[in-house]
N, C-alpha and C positions, 0 to 999 in steps of 0.2 A: 504494500500500500504506500503510494508516494505522498509527498508532503501536501500537494494540492488536494488530494482526496481526503487527507486527514483534516485539512482546514475546512473543506466543505462539510464533512461529518460533524466537526466541532460547531460550525455555525448552525446546522440543523438541530443538533442536540440542545444548544443554547436557546435557539428560538422556541423549541418545544417546551423547554424548562420554564422560560419566562411566560409563555402562553398558559402553561399549567398553573402557575402562580396566579395569573390574572383570572383564570377560571374559578379558582377558589374564592378570590375576592368578589367576583360577580355573584357567586352563590350567596354570600352574606349580604349582598345588596338587594336580593330578591325579597319582596315584602312578605311572602309566605313563610319565610324562616321565622318571622316575628309574629305574624298574624295567627299562626297556629299555636303559639304559646297561649294566647287568649282563648282560642277555640278549645284547646285541650283542657284548659283550666275550667271552662264552663261545663264541659262534659264531666269532669271530675266533681264539680259542685253538684250537678244533677244526680250523679251516682251516689254521692255521700248522703244527699237528702233522701234518696230512695232507701239506702241501707239503714239510716236512722229510723225511718218509718217502719221498717221491718223488724229491726233488732234493738232499737234505742241506743245504738252504738255504730260508729262508722267502722267498716272493715279495713279499708285502705284510705290514706289521706287524700286530699283534693289534688295533690301534685302527682299522683300515680300515673295519670294519663299523660302528663307532660314528660315524665321520665320514659314512659313507654314510647311515645311518639318520636322522641329524639334519640333513641338508642337502638331500637330493635330492627331498624331498616338499613343500618349503615353497611354491614357486611354484604347483604344481598344486593344493595345498590352498587357497591364497588364491583362485585362480580359481574352484574349485568352491564355495568359501564364498560368493562373490558370487552364484552361481546359487542356492545354498540360501536366501540372504536375499531374493533377488528373488522366489522362489516362496513364501517364508514357511514352509519346512519346520520342523517342530518335533518334539521328543520329550519325553515325561514323564521326570522324574528317575528313577523306578523302572526304566524301560526302559533308561536309560543305565547304571544300576548292574548290571542283569542282563547287558547287553552286555559291560560291563567284566569281569564275573566269567567269562563264557564265554570271552572272549579270553584271560584269565589262565590258565584251565584248559588251553586248547589250547597256550599258550606253553610249558607245562611239558614238552611233548614235544620241544621244540627242533627241530621240523620247521616251517620257515617257511611251507611251502605250506599248512599248516593254519591260518595266520593270514590267509588270503585272506578279504576281506569276504563272499565267497560262502558261506564256511563259518561264520565267526564271527557275522555279522549274520543269515545264513539260519537258523542254529541258534537264535539269540535270538528271531526271529519265530515259529519253531515252538514254542518253550518258553513264550511269553507266555500263550497261553490255558490251558496247564497250570498255570502259577503263579497265574493269576487264579482258577482253579477251586480250587486248594489253599488259596487265601486264606481260605476259609471255615473258621473255627476255628483258624487258624494266625496268631497275632498277629505272629510274627517276620517274616512276609512284609510286613506293613504297616510294620514297623519298619525293615527294610533296603531294601525296594523301594517307597519312598514314591510314591503316586499312580500305581502301575503300572496300575491299572484305567482311568486317563485316557488311556492310549495309543490313538492312532488308527492302527490297523494299516495301512490303505491308505497313509497318509502315510509310515509306516516302510517300506512296500514300495517306494514311489517313491524314497525315500532309498537303499534297498538297490540298486535299479537304477542310481542315480547312482553309487554306490560301485563297482559292477562296471565301469562305463565308466572311472571314475577309476583303478581297478587296471590296466586294459588300457593306459591312457595312460602310467602310471608304468613298466610293464613295457616298453612299446615305446620310451620315451624314454631310460630309464636302466638297465633291467635287465641290459643287455649290457656295461655299463661295468666294466672291470677284473675280469673273471671269473677264477676261480682255476684254474690248470692243475694236473693231477696225472696219475699213471701207474696204469694197471690192467694186468692180464694178460688177453690174449685166450684163447679156448678152446684155442688151439694153444700157449699158454704164452709168447707173445711180448708184449713191452711195447707198450702202446697209449696214446697221449695222449688225455686227456679235459679238458673244462672244466666247472666247476660254478659255478652262480649260486645262492647262498643269500642272499636279500635281505629286509630289512625296511625299511619306510619309516614314519617317524612324521610323520603329516600333520596340521597344524593345521586343524581344520574348524569353522567357525562356524555355529551353529544356535540356534534359540529353545527355551527351556524354560519351561513354565508356572510362574507364581508370582512374577514380578518386578513392576516398575513400568511397563514399556513396554506401551502399548496398541496394538491393531491399528487402523490408519486405515481398513481395508476389512474387510468381513465375510468375505472369503476369504483374508485375509492376517494371521497365518499360516494356512496351508492348512486349510480346513474348520473354522476357529475361528469360532463363530457367536454366542457368548454374552458378548461383552465381556471375554473372558479377557485377563489381563495376563501379560507375559512378561519373562524376563531373557535376556541373551545369554550363550552359553557357547562358549568355544573348546575343542573336544574333541580330544585327541590320538588321532586315528584311526590304528590300526595296520594296515598292509597287508603281507602276507608273500608271498613267491614263491620257488619252488625249481625248478631245472631242471639236468639234466646233459646235456652235449652231446659226442658222439663221432663223429657221422657228417656233420657240417657245421661251418661257421664259427659261433662263438658269437653274433655280432651277427645274422646271418641267421636262425638258429634261434629266438632269443629274440624278435626283432621279429615273426616270424611268429606266435608264441604271443600276443604283445601284441595284434596285429590280431584274432586269433580271440576274445580276451576282450572286446575292444571290441564286436565284432559280437554276441557273446552278450548283452552289456548292451543293445544296441539291440533285439535280439529280445525280451528280457524287458520292454521298454517296453509292448508290446501287452497282455499279461495284467496288467502293473502298473497301467496306466490303467483296465482293466476292473474292478480290485479296488475302485475308487472306488464303483461301483454294486453290485458283487457281491463281498462280502468274501472269499468262498471263493477267488477268483482270487489273493489274497495268497499263499496256501499253494501254489497251482499255480505262481506265479511263482518261489517259492523252490525247488520241486522241479525246475522246468525249469533253473534256474541251477545247482543242485547236479549234476544229471545232465550238463548241458552242460559245466561246468567239469571234471568228471572225464573226460568224453569228450575234451576238448582235451588233458588231461594224458596219457591213454593213447595218443591219436593221435600226439602228439609222440614218445613213447617208441617206438612201433612204427615210425614213420618213421626214427628215429635208429638203432634196432637193425637195421633192414633195409638201411640204407645201408652202403656200404663204409667202413672206418675212415678218417677224414679225416687224423687225426694219427698216422701210422704211418711206418715206415721206407720210404724211396723208393729206386728204382734210380738216380735222378738227383737229386742235391742233398739238402739237409737242410731239412725243413719246420720253420718256427718255431712252437713251441708257446707261447712267451711271452717277455717281456723283463722284467728286473728294473727297478723304478722308479729313475729318475735314472741308469741305467747308460748306457754308450756306445751300446749297441744301441738303447735307447729314444730317445736324443738324435738318432740317425741316422734316426729315423722308421720303423724296421722294425716291421711289423705282424704280428699273429697270423695264421697261415695262409699267409704268403708263403714262397717256397722259395729258400733260399740256394744258388746254383749254384757260384759260385767265390769264393775269398778270395785277394787278391793274385795273381790270374791263374791260380790252381791250382784245378782241379775238386775238390769235396769231397763225400763221401758218408757220412762218419762224423764224430763229434766229434773223434776223434784227428786225422784229416786236416785238419779245420778249425783245430784248435789249432796243428798244425805249420805250416800256411799263414800263420797270424798271426805266428808267430815269425820269418818271413822279414824282417819289418820291424817292429821294436818301437815305432816312433814314429808309424806311419801305416798305414792299411789301406784297401783298395779292395774292395768287395763287388759281385758280380753277383747281382741278385735278380730272381726272377720274381714280379711283383706279383699282387694278387688279381684284376686284370683280365686276367691272362695275358701282359702285356707285360713285356719285360726292361728293367730300369733299373739304374743304377750308383750306388752309395752310397759316399761317401768320408768318412773321419773321422780325426782325430788321436788318438793313444793317449798317455796320460799315466801316469806312475808311480803305482801304486796302483789303476789301472783294473782292472776285472774281467778275468781272463785269457782269458775267452771272450766278452768284450763284454757280458756279462750276458744272453746269449741262452739260452733254454731249448729243448732239443731232446728228441725221443723217444730214450731211451737205446738203445745198440746193442751193449752188451757183456754177457756172461753174468752178471756180478755184479749188474748192475741188474735183469736178468730175474728173478733169484732173489729180489731184495728188493722188487720191485714188488708191491704188495698189491691184491687186489680190493676195490674200494670201491663199495658200492651207492648 
C-alpha cells in the first residue's frame, strides 16, 4: 500500500469519524429525546394511580417507565443500525420530519400501542404521496418537509419491514419485564388479578440522509442511490410502543408469544417489501398487510386471554402470587409471579389473613412452601428484619368484601 493510498484511507476514516460524532450530536438535538421523558413520566403516574387503587401501595415508582424507555432499546438499536448501514438505507429529511410529526400526533393519545412502527411508519408511507401531491402551490410543505419528493418509497418500505422485526424482538426480549399488577372485577363481581404492559422504547437508529459530505463507494450503497449523491449520518430516536393486558396466562408467556407473532409478521412482509423495488405499488400493499396483521395479532391475543380461565384468581388451595414489591423480602427470596404459596411456617394458607397470622408465629424467620411455575414444590427460607414489609411485600388477589367493592374495572 503506497503513501497516496494511505492518505486517502486516512482522510476517509477521519471524515467518517467526524461525521459519526456529528450524528451523535444530532441525536441529542432531536426533540423526542426530551419529549418522551415527559411522556414516560405521565405513563408512570397513571400506572402508580392504578396500583394504589388496587393495593393502596405503588408497586414501582413513577420513574420506572423512564428508566425502561431509555435503557432497554439501546443494544437492539445499535445492532439494527449496523444492518441499516450495511445495506445503505436512507431517508430524505422531509420524510423524517413527516414521520416525527405522525409519531407526535399518535403520542398525544397516551396509548403506547399506537406508537408501534407498524402504525407510525405505515401511516407516514401512506401520507407521503398525498403530501407530494399537495406540494403543488403549497410552499409551506417545501419549507417544513425539505426534499420530501426525494424519498425512495421502496427503501422506506424495506426500513418499515426492518422496524417490524425490531419491534417483535424488543417485545419478546423485554416487554414482559416488571409488568404492572392490578385488580379488576369479574362479571360475577369478584376481584381478579391482571397484569398490564404499557411500554415505550427509545431506540437509537443510525441511517443516511441526503445532503452531507459522505459519498457512496458503490452505486447501490446507499440503496438505489445512483447519481453520486452525498450523505450525512443521523442517529434517529426511533420510538417503539407496545401495550398488552394479561389475565388468562402468565405475563412472560403471553407477551413473548405476541413478540414471536410480530417477528413472523415482519418476515412475511419481506416478500411484498422486496417486490416494491420493481413494482412501487407493493409498498402500499406491504403497509396494508402489516396494519391488518398487527391488528389481527392484537385481537387474537385479547380473544385468547378472554376465553381462558382467570389465571390470577382466588384458589381453593394456596395463594397465587400476583406480584412482589421491589427490594422486598419476597423478591429477595426469589418468589415469582404466578407461583402458588401453599404454606407459611408449616401452616396451610388460603387467604391473606391466614398468611399474615402464619408469619406472626415467628417474627424473625419464615419458611414458605411454594408450588413453582413448573408444578414442582420447593421450600423458601428467609430472615425477617425490623421494618420489613408485614406480608413480605407479596401481592395477592384480595379476598375480603372491602377490596371487592373498591376494585375498579380497568380497560
